[in-house]
Every structure is written in structure tokens, then in C-alpha cells.
VOPAGU-2260 file (C-alpha; in pm, 1 decimal, decimal comma):
REM VOPAGU-2260
SITE   aa  ch    i         X         Y         Z
SITE  MET   A    0    2463,5   10428,1     526,3
SITE  SER   A    1    2698,5   10410,3     227,1
SITE  LYS   A    2    2633,9   10202,7     -82,6
SITE  ASN   A    3    2939,6    9977,2      -7,2
SITE  VAL   A    4    2792,3    9873,7     329,6
SITE  ILE   A    5    2452,2    9794,0     179,2
SITE  LEU   A    6    2618,7    9592,4     -98,9
SITE  SER   A    7    2820,8    9398,8     146,8
SITE  LEU   A    8    2509,3    9323,8     350,7
SITE  ILE   A    9    2319,9    9194,2      47,7
SITE  ILE   A   10    2613,0    8974,5     -55,7
SITE  GLY   A   11    2630,6    8829,5     300,7
SITE  ILE   A   12    2261,1    8746,9     293,1
SITE  LEU   A   13    2292,5    8573,3     -45,6
SITE  ILE   A   14    2585,4    8370,0      76,8
SITE  VAL   A   15    2384,4    8248,7     380,7
SITE  VAL   A   16    2082,3    8163,4     162,3
SITE  LEU   A   17    2307,5    7976,7     -88,6
SITE  ASN   A   18    2473,6    7779,5     193,3
SITE  TRP   A   19    2131,6    7676,5     331,2
SITE  PHE   A   20    2021,4    7582,0     -15,5
SITE  ALA   A   21    2339,0    7379,6     -78,6
SITE  LEU   A   22    2299,1    7209,2     261,0
SITE  GLY   A   23    1942,3    7113,4     171,9
SITE  ILE   A   24    2039,0    6974,5    -166,2
SITE  GLY   A   25    2322,4    6777,3     -11,3
SITE  THR   A   26    2096,0    6635,8     258,5
SITE  PHE   A   27    1840,9    6543,3      -3,4
SITE  LEU   A   28    2093,0    6369,7    -225,1
SITE  LEU   A   29    2244,8    6187,6      78,1
SITE  THR   A   30    1897,8    6063,3     173,8
SITE  ILE   A   31    1832,2    5936,6    -172,7
SITE  TYR   A   32    2176,4    5764,2    -175,4
SITE  LEU   A   33    2110,2    5593,1     156,9
SITE  LEU   A   34    1761,9    5480,0      47,2
SITE  VAL   A   35    1908,7    5329,8    -272,0
SITE  LYS   A   36    2184,3    5154,3     -71,3
SITE  SER   A   37    1926,4    5026,1     180,6
SITE  ASN   A   38    1700,7    4888,9     -96,3
SITE  THR   A   39    1990,1    4707,2    -252,7
SITE  ALA   A   40    2081,9    4551,6      80,0
SITE  LEU   A   41    1724,9    4443,1     136,3
SITE  LYS   A   42    1719,4    4272,2    -200,7
SITE  GLU   A   43    2041,0    4086,2    -115,6
SITE  LEU   A   44    1881,0    3975,6     215,0
SITE  ASP   A   45    1540,3    3895,8      63,2
SITE  LEU   A   46    1364,2    3688,8     322,0
SITE  ASN   A   47    1117,0    3552,0      59,6
SITE  PHE   A   48    1402,1    3378,1    -116,5
SITE  ALA   A   49    1335,6    3143,1    -408,2
SITE  ILE   A   50    1442,7    2780,2    -389,0
SITE  PRO   A   51    1652,6    2676,8    -695,9
SITE  SER   A   52    1466,6    2449,8    -931,6
SITE  GLU   A   53    1705,4    2159,5    -876,4
SITE  LYS   A   54    1640,5    2174,6    -503,1
SITE  ILE   A   55    1261,7    2178,8    -567,3
SITE  THR   A   56    1298,5    1866,2    -778,4
SITE  SER   A   57    1504,9    1704,3    -499,6
SITE  LEU   A   58    1239,7    1782,9    -238,4
SITE  VAL   A   59     962,3    1652,7    -456,4
SITE  SER   A   60    1156,5    1332,2    -524,5
SITE  THR   A   61    1217,0    1283,5    -154,4
SITE  GLU   A   62     844,2    1320,7     -79,8
SITE  GLU   A   63     751,9    1087,2    -359,7
SITE  ASN   A   64    1001,9     833,2    -229,4
SITE  LYS   A   65     833,3     843,6     110,5
SITE  MET   A   66     482,5     768,6     -29,9
SITE  PRO   A   67     544,0     401,6    -131,2
SITE  ILE   A   68     683,1     333,0     215,6
SITE  THR   A   69     372,8     474,0     372,9
SITE  GLU   A   70     141,5     279,8     141,2
SITE  GLU   A   71     341,1     -36,9     199,3
SITE  VAL   A   72     310,1       0,2     574,3
SITE  PHE   A   73     -62,1      67,1     537,7
SITE  GLY   A   74     -90,8    -237,2     312,8
SITE  GLN   A   75      84,6    -454,2     571,2
SITE  GLU   A   76    -146,6    -332,0     845,2
SITE  SER   A   77    -446,5    -392,3     619,6
SITE  LYS   A   78    -330,5    -743,3     531,2
SITE  ALA   A   79    -268,9    -827,0     899,5
SITE  LYS   A   80    -623,6    -720,3     975,9
SITE  LYS   A   81    -763,8    -926,2     687,5
SITE  ASP   A   82    -563,9   -1234,1     802,1
SITE  LEU   A   83    -714,3   -1188,2    1146,8
SITE  ASP   A   84   -1061,2   -1163,5     992,5
SITE  TYR   A   85   -1007,1   -1480,0     794,7
SITE  ASP   A   86    -882,6   -1667,6    1103,3
SITE  GLU   A   87   -1181,8   -1554,5    1305,2
SITE  ALA   A   88   -1419,3   -1659,2    1026,6
SITE  TYR   A   89   -1257,9   -2004,5    1010,3
SITE  LYS   A   90   -1282,6   -2049,2    1388,4
SITE  LYS   A   91   -1652,5   -1950,7    1376,5
SITE  ALA   A   92   -1704,6   -2198,6    1096,1
SITE  LEU   A   93   -1550,2   -2479,9    1306,5
SITE  TYR   A   94   -1775,7   -2383,4    1597,3
SITE  PHE   A   95   -2091,4   -2428,1    1377,6
SITE  ILE   A   96   -1956,1   -2752,1    1225,4
SITE  ASP   A   97   -1911,6   -2885,2    1572,7
SITE  LYS   A   98   -2279,7   -2796,0    1638,7
SITE  GLU   A   99   -2369,4   -2960,0    1301,6
SITE  GLU   A  100   -2505,3   -2632,3    1173,7
SITE  HIS   A  101   -2336,7   -2673,6     837,3
SITE  ASP   A  102   -2534,9   -2401,0     656,1
SITE  LYS   A  103   -2414,1   -2144,2     902,2
SITE  ALA   A  104   -2062,3   -2279,5     889,7
SITE  LEU   A  105   -2059,7   -2231,8     509,5
SITE  LEU   A  106   -2124,4   -1857,2     555,2
SITE  TYR   A  107   -1797,6   -1813,3     742,8
SITE  LEU   A  108   -1604,2   -2061,9     524,5
SITE  GLU   A  109   -1690,6   -1850,5     219,4
SITE  ILE   A  110   -1503,2   -1569,2     392,7
SITE  ALA   A  111   -1211,0   -1786,7     503,4
SITE  ILE   A  112   -1141,2   -1921,4     151,0
SITE  LYS   A  113   -1061,2   -1570,0      29,2
SITE  THR   A  114    -740,2   -1560,9     227,5
SITE  ASP   A  115    -405,4   -1559,9      48,4
SITE  ARG   A  116    -258,5   -1794,5     302,3
SITE  MET   A  117    -264,4   -2134,2     132,3
SITE  SER   A  118    -250,0   -2335,8     457,1
SITE  LEU   A  119    -572,1   -2170,9     571,4
SITE  LYS   A  120    -733,5   -2169,0     227,8
SITE  GLU   A  121    -694,5   -2548,8     181,1
SITE  LYS   A  122    -835,6   -2624,8     530,3
SITE  ALA   A  123   -1129,5   -2388,8     462,6
SITE  TYR   A  124   -1204,7   -2555,4     130,3
SITE  LEU   A  125   -1176,4   -2900,7     285,9
SITE  ASN   A  126   -1443,2   -2803,5     537,7
SITE  VAL   A  127   -1653,5   -2647,9     260,8
SITE  GLY   A  128   -1658,7   -2989,3      93,8
SITE  PHE   A  129   -1741,6   -3159,0     427,0
SITE  CYS   A  130   -2032,4   -2916,0     488,4
SITE  TYR   A  131   -2177,9   -2955,8     138,2
SITE  GLY   A  132   -2149,1   -3328,1     172,0
SITE  SER   A  133   -2326,8   -3323,7     501,7
SITE  LEU   A  134   -2601,2   -3117,8     341,2
SITE  GLY   A  135   -2633,5   -3365,7      54,1
SITE  ASN   A  136   -2483,4   -3142,8    -210,7
SITE  HIS   A  137   -2210,7   -3380,1    -326,4
SITE  VAL   A  138   -2144,5   -3196,5    -656,2
SITE  LYS   A  139   -2040,8   -2882,3    -471,1
SITE  ALA   A  140   -1850,0   -3104,2    -223,0
SITE  ILE   A  141   -1650,0   -3248,4    -515,1
SITE  ASP   A  142   -1568,2   -2894,1    -643,6
SITE  ALA   A  143   -1440,1   -2798,3    -297,8
SITE  PHE   A  144   -1224,8   -3108,8    -255,4
SITE  GLU   A  145   -1075,4   -3050,5    -604,4
SITE  GLN   A  146    -985,6   -2701,6    -499,7
SITE  VAL   A  147    -788,2   -2840,2    -210,9
SITE  ILE   A  148    -603,5   -3077,3    -443,0
SITE  ARG   A  149    -517,9   -2789,2    -674,1
SITE  ILE   A  150    -355,0   -2618,8    -380,7
SITE  ASP   A  151    -185,5   -2928,1    -235,4
SITE  PRO   A  152    -188,6   -3240,7    -462,8
SITE  GLU   A  153     -50,6   -3442,8    -166,5
SITE  TYR   A  154    -341,2   -3370,4      73,8
SITE  THR   A  155    -456,4   -3716,7     174,6
SITE  SER   A  156    -782,7   -3617,8     328,5
SITE  ALA   A  157    -883,8   -3424,9      14,7
SITE  HIS   A  158    -840,0   -3732,7    -203,4
SITE  TYR   A  159   -1015,8   -3955,1      47,2
SITE  ASN   A  160   -1315,1   -3716,8      82,4
SITE  LEU   A  161   -1330,7   -3665,2    -289,8
SITE  GLY   A  162   -1361,9   -4049,4    -325,6
SITE  THR   A  163   -1637,8   -4049,4     -64,4
SITE  ALA   A  164   -1827,3   -3782,6    -253,3
SITE  TYR   A  165   -1799,7   -3976,9    -574,0
SITE  ASN   A  166   -1931,7   -4287,1    -399,7
SITE  SER   A  167   -2230,5   -4088,4    -279,7
SITE  LEU   A  168   -2314,5   -4013,3    -641,5
SITE  SER   A  169   -2250,6   -4378,5    -744,4
SITE  LEU   A  170   -1950,5   -4267,9    -948,5
SITE  TYR   A  171   -1746,8   -4564,8    -831,3
SITE  LYS   A  172   -1477,5   -4560,4   -1096,4
SITE  ASP   A  173   -1396,9   -4199,7   -1012,8
SITE  ALA   A  174   -1405,2   -4289,1    -642,5
SITE  ILE   A  175   -1160,6   -4576,5    -699,8
SITE  GLU   A  176    -907,7   -4329,9    -854,8
SITE  ALA   A  177    -946,4   -4093,2    -561,8
SITE  PHE   A  178    -898,9   -4362,2    -301,9
SITE  LYS   A  179    -593,5   -4490,5    -485,4
SITE  GLN   A  180    -438,6   -4145,1    -456,1
SITE  ALA   A  181    -503,6   -4128,6     -85,3
SITE  ILE   A  182    -342,3   -4469,5     -36,4
SITE  ARG   A  183     -46,6   -4367,5    -251,2
SITE  ILE   A  184      19,5   -4074,6     -19,0
SITE  GLU   A  185     -65,6   -4265,4     297,9
SITE  PRO   A  186     -38,1   -4645,9     245,4
SITE  ASP   A  187    -186,9   -4737,6     584,2
SITE  HIS   A  188    -497,9   -4528,3     548,9
SITE  THR   A  189    -749,4   -4782,7     671,7
SITE  ASN   A  190   -1063,6   -4597,2     570,2
SITE  ALA   A  191    -925,9   -4551,7     217,1
SITE  HIS   A  192    -855,1   -4921,2     187,1
SITE  PHE   A  193   -1208,3   -5004,8     309,3
SITE  SER   A  194   -1369,6   -4755,5      76,3
SITE  LEU   A  195   -1156,2   -4870,9    -212,7
SITE  GLY   A  196   -1262,4   -5230,4    -150,2
SITE  PHE   A  197   -1627,1   -5121,6    -129,9
SITE  SER   A  198   -1598,7   -4927,8    -462,7
SITE  TYR   A  199   -1437,7   -5226,6    -628,8
SITE  PHE   A  200   -1724,0   -5444,0    -510,2
SITE  LYS   A  201   -1984,9   -5193,9    -646,7
SITE  THR   A  202   -1821,4   -5208,5    -988,2
SITE  GLY   A  203   -1831,8   -5588,0    -981,2
SITE  ASP   A  204   -1457,9   -5633,3    -927,1
SITE  LYS   A  205   -1481,7   -5872,2    -628,6
SITE  ARG   A  206   -1124,0   -5998,0    -669,0
SITE  SER   A  207    -984,4   -5645,4    -619,0
SITE  ALA   A  208   -1220,8   -5592,3    -328,6
SITE  LEU   A  209   -1082,2   -5909,3    -163,5
SITE  ASP   A  210    -730,8   -5777,4    -213,9
SITE  GLU   A  211    -824,0   -5475,0      -7,0
SITE  TYR   A  212    -978,9   -5708,5     254,9
SITE  LYS   A  213    -642,6   -5889,4     283,5
SITE  ILE   A  214    -456,8   -5561,8     330,1
SITE  LEU   A  215    -708,1   -5445,0     590,9
SITE  LYS   A  216    -663,3   -5764,5     794,4
SITE  GLU   A  217    -315,5   -5645,7     874,2
SITE  LEU   A  218    -424,6   -5291,6     956,9
SITE  ASP   A  219    -765,2   -5306,4    1117,6
SITE  ILE   A  220    -939,0   -5643,2    1162,5
SITE  ASP   A  221   -1274,8   -5487,4    1249,0
SITE  LEU   A  222   -1283,6   -5291,1     924,0
SITE  ALA   A  223   -1159,0   -5593,4     733,8
SITE  ASN   A  224   -1442,8   -5807,3     863,6
SITE  LYS   A  225   -1689,8   -5532,3     782,0
SITE  LEU   A  226   -1558,7   -5521,8     421,5
SITE  PHE   A  227   -1575,4   -5900,7     399,5
SITE  ASP   A  228   -1936,7   -5899,1     516,5
SITE  THR   A  229   -2013,6   -5634,5     252,3
SITE  ILE   A  230   -1858,1   -5844,6     -21,6
SITE  TYR   A  231   -2036,3   -6161,7      84,2
């Protein structure tokens, strides 16, 4: 074989090897390029995206705004339950008052007076005074009736019962003022007129006691005669 043929064969083999090598390099570079492009795309499509700080603030504010509403609703439900408890306590107190078990009634009245509802609170305090009076504790009865008057200064029964409690302690001058207030609010309150006349009599003011007798004659003759008999 001639030298020229051998040289041509070697050159041909080198060309083939170089082509394979070039192809491998190209494939390798292409693979790297595609990986780089793919990674860039994944970053652009990052599923674990970050929420902008202003949106985080907005979300937090929204959740915070929801909290007072929830607490308010809870508070309303809690208040409704408490009101029901106070009502039930008051009803139980009336039950024991009707049975003349005033000490037991006081246990429930002490619960009822804690209500924020003034209409229930004043009735509960009025009955607290009644119970203490029935148990002979007229000082505490006076405190209870004064509580009612603080809530409602125009509560006739509170003034009348306050006067009765003062009479029980022989505090007739204080009783006179209480009965006067009851009559101011309710001029035809017969029991207040009778008790006022009695209190005047106890202080030695017979003339004022007779004035109450004359008024009572027009309202309740039986009570008027009873007052007259007390005076004379």
C-alpha cells in the first residue's frame, strides 16, 4: 500500500473522530443552555411566590377588623345569657317571697341586683328592702329602698316603704319626709296618707295628723276611721 493511501486513511479517521468530538461538545453545550433556560423559567413561575408587604399588611388589617365583630357578637350572646340568669334569679326570689322564705329569696335577689337593666335592678332592690324589713333588719331595708330611689327618684313604692322602715326604727321625722314624697308622686296614695298621719301623731303634731284624717275621709273611710282611733 502506498504512503499516499495510508495518509488519506489516517486523515479520514481523524476527521471522523473530530466530528464525533464536535458533536459531543455541541450536545453538551446545548444541554447546558437548555438547563439554564429551564431554571430561569422555573424562577419566573415560582410556585412558592412571596406576597408583597403591602398585601400582607392588608390581610392582617382585614383579620384584625374581623376580631372586634366576633368579640362583639360573643359579648352580646354572653349578655343575653346573663340577662336570662338575672330574670330567672328574680323569678325564684319572688317564689320564695310568696312562701315567706325571705332569707332564701335574698340569695337570688343578690344575683338579680347585679343586672345592668335598670327596670329589673330597681324591682330587685325594692324586694331586697321588703325581705330585710320582714326579717327585722330595717337598716338594710332602708339602704335597699334608697338604692331604688337613686335609680328612679319617682318610684312611689320606694318612698312609701322607706317611710315604713323609718317608722319601724321610730325615726318619725325621716318617715314624714318619705311619706310626703310618696304623696307628691301619687296624691291619692291612701296608705301613705295614713302612715303620714300616724307619723305626725308620733311626733306630737296632732293637728297635721287630723289634716291627714280629713284627706283620708275622701279616699278611704275605713282607713280614716282607723287613723282617727289612733289619734284619739
